[in-house]
N, C-alpha and C positions, 0 to 999 in steps of 0.2 A: 873306670869301674871294672870290677871283676864279675863275670857272669856266674851266678850260682843257681843250680836247679837240682831238684831231688828226683831221682829216677826210680826210687823204690820206697815202700812204706817205712823202711828203717830210717829214712831221713839222711843217710850218708850222702854227701854231695860229691859226685864223681869228679867234678872239676876241681874241687878243693883237695880231694885225695890225690889227684894227679899232680897238682901244683905243689902241694906241701908235704906229701907223704902220709902214710897211714897213721902214724902216731899222733900227729896234730889233728887229723880228721876225726879220730876217735874222741879226742878231747872236745872237738867242736860239735859232735853229734848232739849233745844235750842243748847247746846254744842254738843250733841251726835246724832243729827238728821239732817245731812247735806242733801242737795238736790242732790248733786253729790258726787262721791267718794272723800275722803279726805286723804291726806298724812300728818301725824303729828308725827314728831320725829321718834320714833320706832314703831308707831302704824298705822294701816290702818283701817279707818272706812268705812263701805260699805253702799251704797244706799240700802234702804230696798227692793226696787223692784228687785235688783240683787241677793238677798239672796234666794237660792232655797232649801238649806238643812242646817242642823246643822253643817255639816262638813265644811261649808264655813264661819265659825265664824271669826270675826275680833278680834284682841287682843289689849289691851291697858295695859301698865304696871300699877302695883298697885301704884307706886310712882306718875305717871301722874294722875291717877284717884283720889288718895287722895289729890293731889294738887288742882284739879278742885273742889272737894267737900269742901276743906278748904276755897278756894277763894269764893265759893258760900255763905258760912256762914259768913265770915269776910273778911275785907280788900277790896282792889280795884283791879279791872281787867276790861279789855276792850273786848267786844265781837263784832265781825264784821260778819254780815250775808250777804254773797254775793248775794244770791237769791233775797233778798228783798232790797239790796243796803242800808243797815242801820247799824249804829254803836250804841252800847249800852254801857254806862259806868256803871259798877256795883260797889256798895259799901255795904258791910255787908249784902249781899243777896238781895239788892234792886237796881233797876235801878234809877240812880240819874240824868242822862241826856242821850239824844238820838238825833241822826241827820241822815238825808239822807247823803249818800256818793256817790262818783264815784270811782269805782274800775277799775282794768285793763281791757282793751278791749281783745277780743279773741286772738289777735296776741301777746299781752303782758299781760298774765294773772297774777292776784294777787296770790301770794303764799298762800296756805292753810296750817293750822297747828297751833301749839302752839309756841309762841315766847315771848321774853321779850324786853321791851324798853331798849336799851343800850346806846343811845346818844340823846341829845336834843339840838336844836338850835332855837333861837328866829327868825332867818332869815338865809337862806343859798342859794347858787346857786346850781341848779340841771341841769345836762347835760346828754344827752343820744341820741339815734338815733331819729333825727327829732325834738329835742327840746333843748333849752338852756335858762333856766329861772332864772333870777336874783331875789334875795330877796324873796324866797319862805318862807312864814311865818309859825311859830309855828310848826317846823318839829321835829318829834320823830321817830328815826330809830329803827326798830325792827328786821331786818334780812338783812344783807349786805346793799345794796342800796335801799331796800324797806323801806318806811316810811309812817307814818300818818302825813298829813300836810294840811295847808290851801291852797286853790286854788283861786287866784284872776283872773285867765285868763278864767274862765267859770262859769256859774251859772246853769248848767244842771245836778244838783245832783239828784240821783235816777236812773242814767243810767251810765253804764261803759264808761269811757272817758280817763283813764290814761294809762301810760306805766307800770302799776303794783302796783303803790303806792295807798294809800287810800286818795283821795281828799275830803276835807271838806270845808263847808262855812267858811270864815275867822273868823267871830265872834265866831262861835262854836269851831273852832280849838284853838283859844286863851284860851277859858275856859277849854278845855280838856288838853291843854299843862300845865296850872296852876294846874290842878287837879291831873294829873298822874305823879308820880315820876319815875326816872330811875329805872328799875327793874320791872315795872308793867307788869303783864301777859297780853298778847294779844292772843286771840283765834279767828282764822279766819276760817270760814266754809261756 
């Protein structure tokens, strides 16, 4: 395990900066600097305001850290920042597209962590408590029934509105669907 802790509100992890160099640490700032506590597979990232001593360090496995670093340098991955309600599509260390989103409301929060897109549908029906939506476009499932998809039923992007999924404007969701293959890493914080 690699010990990771934040020593400032900016979220730059000194141990990561020392081990990997400033260039990689700058890329990791957006992934490792959540506004609220994050649960990610076998890792817990802590809000910098909550860290009072070095004994409260969070850990992330070397495999997970190496995967994030490798994705930052090459390949495709999706970053979702819940605090700013924004999605970023990364390719070879550069943002290639971005959009406002609508994540889950407080009652049905969006899951935070590291996931992979495991199934894609051009259109699908979605059902749950209080909704039954036919023909939900450009749907990419990343964790159980949680998905990134187009939302034709509202245009209030930039504000939480969903039952936990990531809602996108339909034209953007179509481009993202075409761009992201099954297996694409999704980082939600």
